[in-house]
C-alpha positions as CSV (number, residue, x, y, z in Angstrom):
1,M,0.0,0.0,0.0
2,P,1.3,3.5,-0.8
3,K,2.5,5.6,2.2
4,K,0.3,8.5,3.3
5,A,1.8,11.9,2.8
6,I,2.5,13.9,6.0
7,K,0.3,16.9,6.3
8,P,2.0,20.2,7.2
9,E,0.8,22.2,10.2
10,P,-2.2,24.5,9.4
11,E,-1.1,27.9,8.3
12,E,-3.7,29.5,10.4
13,Q,-1.9,28.5,13.6
14,V,1.3,30.2,12.4
15,V,-0.5,33.3,11.5
16,I,-2.3,33.5,14.8
17,T,1.0,33.1,16.8
18,T,2.7,35.9,14.8
19,S,-0.4,38.2,15.1
20,H,-0.4,37.7,18.9
21,T,3.3,38.6,19.2
22,L,2.9,41.8,17.1
23,S,-0.1,42.7,19.2
24,D,2.0,42.5,22.4
25,V,4.7,44.7,20.9
26,D,2.2,47.2,19.7
27,L,0.6,47.4,23.1
28,A,4.0,47.9,24.7
29,V,4.8,50.8,22.3
30,E,1.4,52.3,23.0
31,R,1.9,52.2,26.7
32,R,5.4,53.7,26.3
33,L,4.0,56.5,24.2
34,E,1.1,57.1,26.6
35,A,3.5,57.2,29.6
36,L,5.8,59.6,27.7
37,Y,3.0,62.0,26.9
38,T,1.6,61.7,30.5
39,L,5.0,62.5,31.8
40,Q,5.2,65.5,29.5
41,L,1.8,66.8,30.7
42,V,2.8,66.4,34.4
43,D,6.2,68.0,33.9
44,S,4.5,70.9,32.0
45,E,2.2,71.4,35.0
46,I,5.2,71.6,37.3
47,D,6.8,74.1,34.9
48,K,3.6,76.2,35.2
49,I,4.0,76.2,39.0
50,H,7.6,77.4,38.6
51,I,6.4,80.1,36.2
52,I,3.8,81.2,38.7
53,R,6.5,81.7,41.2
54,G,8.3,83.6,38.5
55,E,11.7,85.1,39.3
56,L,10.9,85.6,43.0
57,P,13.7,83.4,44.3
58,Q,16.3,85.2,42.1
59,T,14.8,88.6,43.1
60,I,15.0,87.7,46.7
61,E,18.6,86.6,46.3
62,D,19.5,89.8,44.4
63,L,17.9,91.9,47.2
64,E,19.8,90.0,49.8
65,D,23.1,90.5,47.9
66,E,22.3,94.2,47.5
67,I,21.6,94.7,51.2
68,A,24.8,92.8,52.1
69,G,26.7,95.0,49.7
70,L,25.2,98.2,51.2
71,Q,26.1,97.0,54.7
72,T,29.7,96.3,53.6
73,R,29.7,99.8,52.1
74,I,28.6,101.3,55.4
75,E,31.3,99.4,57.2
76,N,33.9,100.8,54.8
77,L,32.5,104.3,55.2
78,N,32.6,104.1,59.0
79,G,36.2,102.9,58.7
80,A,36.9,106.0,56.6
81,I,35.3,108.2,59.3
82,T,37.4,106.6,61.9
83,E,40.5,107.3,59.9
84,Q,39.6,110.9,59.5
85,K,38.8,111.3,63.2
86,T,42.1,109.7,64.1
87,A,43.9,112.1,61.7
88,I,42.1,115.1,63.3
89,A,43.0,113.9,66.8
90,R,46.7,113.5,65.7
91,R,46.7,117.0,64.2
92,N,45.1,118.5,67.3
93,N,48.0,117.1,69.3
94,E,50.4,118.6,66.8
95,I,48.6,122.0,67.2
96,E,49.1,121.8,70.9
97,E,52.7,121.0,70.4
98,H,53.1,124.0,68.0
99,R,51.5,126.3,70.6
100,M,53.7,125.1,73.3
101,M,56.7,125.8,71.0
102,I,55.3,129.3,70.4
103,Q,55.1,130.0,74.1
104,K,58.6,128.7,74.5
105,Y,59.9,131.0,71.7
106,E,58.0,134.0,73.0
107,K,59.8,133.5,76.4
108,Q,63.1,133.4,74.6
109,Q,62.4,136.6,72.8
110,G,62.7,138.4,76.2
111,N,66.2,137.2,76.6
112,V,67.7,137.9,73.1
113,R,71.0,139.7,72.9
114,N,70.6,141.2,69.4
115,N,68.3,141.7,66.5
116,R,69.5,138.6,64.7
117,E,68.5,136.3,67.5
118,F,65.1,138.1,67.7
119,E,64.5,137.6,64.0
120,A,65.5,134.0,64.2
121,I,63.1,133.4,67.0
122,N,60.4,135.4,65.3
123,K,60.7,133.2,62.2
124,E,60.4,130.1,64.3
125,I,57.2,131.5,65.8
126,E,55.8,132.3,62.3
127,F,56.7,128.8,61.2
128,Q,54.8,127.3,64.2
129,N,51.8,129.5,63.4
130,L,51.9,128.3,59.8
131,E,52.0,124.7,60.9
132,I,49.0,125.4,63.2
133,Q,47.1,126.9,60.3
134,L,48.0,124.0,58.0
135,C,46.7,121.5,60.7
136,E,43.5,123.5,61.2
137,H,43.0,123.6,57.4
138,R,43.4,119.9,57.1
139,N,41.1,119.4,60.1
140,R,38.4,121.4,58.4
141,D,38.9,119.3,55.2
142,S,38.6,116.1,57.3
143,A,35.5,117.4,59.0
144,K,34.0,118.2,55.6
145,K,34.9,114.7,54.4
146,I,33.3,113.2,57.6
147,E,30.1,115.2,56.9
148,E,30.0,113.9,53.3
149,V,30.7,110.3,54.3
150,N,27.9,110.6,56.9
151,Q,25.6,111.7,54.1
152,H,26.5,108.6,52.1
153,I,25.9,106.4,55.2
154,E,22.5,108.0,55.7
155,A,21.6,107.4,52.1
156,A,22.8,103.8,52.3
157,N,20.8,103.2,55.4
158,Q,17.7,104.6,53.8
159,L,18.3,102.4,50.8
160,I,18.8,99.4,53.0
161,E,15.5,100.2,54.8
162,S,13.7,100.4,51.4
163,R,15.3,97.2,50.1
164,Q,14.6,95.4,53.4
165,K,10.9,96.2,53.0
166,D,11.0,95.0,49.4
167,L,12.7,91.8,50.6
168,E,10.2,91.1,53.3
169,A,7.3,91.7,50.8
170,K,8.9,89.3,48.2
171,R,9.5,86.7,50.8
172,E,5.9,86.9,52.0
173,E,4.8,86.7,48.3
174,L,7.0,83.6,47.7
175,T,5.8,81.9,50.9
176,S,2.2,82.5,49.9
177,I,2.6,81.2,46.4
178,T,4.7,78.2,47.7
179,E,2.0,77.3,50.2
180,E,-0.7,77.5,47.5
181,T,1.1,75.4,45.0
182,K,3.1,73.0,47.3
183,K,0.4,70.4,47.5
184,D,-0.1,70.3,43.8
185,E,3.6,70.3,43.2
186,V,4.2,67.3,45.5
187,R,1.4,65.4,43.8
188,L,2.7,66.2,40.4
189,L,6.3,65.3,41.3
190,E,5.1,61.9,42.6
191,K,3.2,61.4,39.4
192,S,6.3,62.3,37.4
193,K,8.4,59.7,39.2
194,E,5.7,57.2,38.8
195,M,5.5,57.7,35.0
196,E,9.3,57.5,34.7
197,Q,9.1,53.9,36.0
198,Y,7.2,52.9,32.9
199,I,9.6,54.4,30.4
200,D,12.8,52.7,29.2
201,E,16.0,54.4,30.3
202,R,17.1,55.4,26.8
203,Y,13.8,57.1,26.0
204,L,13.7,58.7,29.4
205,T,17.3,60.0,28.9
206,G,16.3,61.4,25.5
207,Y,13.2,62.9,26.9
208,K,15.1,64.8,29.6
209,R,17.8,65.9,27.2
210,I,15.2,67.4,24.8
211,R,13.4,69.2,27.7
212,Q,16.7,70.8,28.8
213,K,17.4,72.0,25.2
214,T,13.9,73.6,24.6
215,R,12.8,76.8,26.1
216,N,9.2,75.6,26.6
217,G,10.2,72.2,28.0
218,L,8.3,70.3,25.4
219,A,9.8,66.9,24.5
220,V,6.7,65.0,23.5
221,V,4.2,66.8,21.3
222,T,1.1,66.1,19.2
223,I,0.6,66.9,15.5
224,D,-1.2,70.2,15.0
225,R,-2.5,71.1,11.6
226,D,-0.2,68.5,9.9
227,A,2.8,70.0,11.7
228,C,5.0,69.2,14.7
229,G,3.6,70.8,17.9
230,G,7.0,71.8,19.0
231,C,8.9,73.3,16.0
232,F,5.8,73.6,13.6
233,S,7.6,71.9,10.8
234,K,5.3,70.0,8.4
235,I,4.9,66.3,9.0
236,P,4.4,64.2,5.7
237,P,1.1,62.3,5.5
238,Q,3.0,58.9,5.4
239,R,4.8,59.9,8.6
240,Q,1.5,60.8,10.2
241,S,0.1,57.5,9.3
242,E,3.0,55.7,10.9
243,I,2.6,57.8,14.1
244,K,-1.1,56.7,14.3
245,L,-0.2,53.0,14.1
246,H,1.6,53.2,17.4
247,K,4.1,50.6,16.3
248,K,7.2,52.6,17.2
249,V,8.4,55.8,18.8
250,I,8.8,58.4,16.1
251,V,10.5,61.7,16.5
252,C,10.4,64.9,14.5
253,D,13.1,65.0,11.8
254,H,13.6,68.8,12.5
255,C,13.6,69.2,16.3
256,G,13.9,65.7,17.6
257,R,10.8,65.9,19.7
258,I,8.8,62.7,20.2
259,L,5.5,62.8,18.2
260,V,2.2,61.3,19.3
261,D,-1.3,61.4,17.8
262,D,-4.5,62.6,19.4
263,V,-5.5,59.1,20.6
264,I,-2.4,58.8,22.8
265,A,-2.8,62.4,23.9
266,E,-6.5,61.9,25.0
267,R,-5.6,58.7,26.9
268,A,-2.9,60.5,28.8
269,K,-5.2,63.4,29.7
270,E,-7.8,61.0,30.9
271,G,-5.2,59.1,32.9
272,I,-4.2,62.3,34.7
273,K,-7.8,63.1,35.5
274,N,-8.4,59.7,37.0
């Protein structure tokens, strides 16, 4: 009897197995894309909170630095006043010494033996008087400088008082905003960390790198009017079709941002609401 031919396995079984594998891959890609866009939405909300706070932290730091600088200036000005007062005290002592010398020479004038000695002593007295005048003139200059420096100190103190009020107001404003947004920020930060766990390291690294490079912090964007939602470059129809299939992570050829379609975007938004 002729041997029966061995029948091959049904092709349907092979097709079903392959289809199941592709489905799992597609699902994984969809979840990755959804996690990436969810992370983008969360991080954008955190960015908004930071924008609400604005430049207050930097403004506060600048005010603190300015006040510290003014206080240092006042210390230096007080040091200059001390130097001038020390100089005045020294010259006052010199004036007393010159006056004592004048008294001494005046006594000697009563004992001179000739006109030459009298003239010599008289010149010494004149010299001592000139020294006194010079010291007094310098003392007046020093007093004037002290007055000017005191005016600068007063102006600096007034400026410190003004800046201190500004600083307190900014601190109160920052505290108020921080308290208002702290709860939301903590929740969003926890959500951000949660989403990061569902994203492969290489995609997460690329996501963070793109966010750092862009001014608006957008690393994952949707297609808006056939264009990239980040750089607004046109996306070819074929490319848009590939993005809608969710079979792989596709980036913009111009800016490198990750592109998702409206389906992924809506899922991510609903996920945040829930």
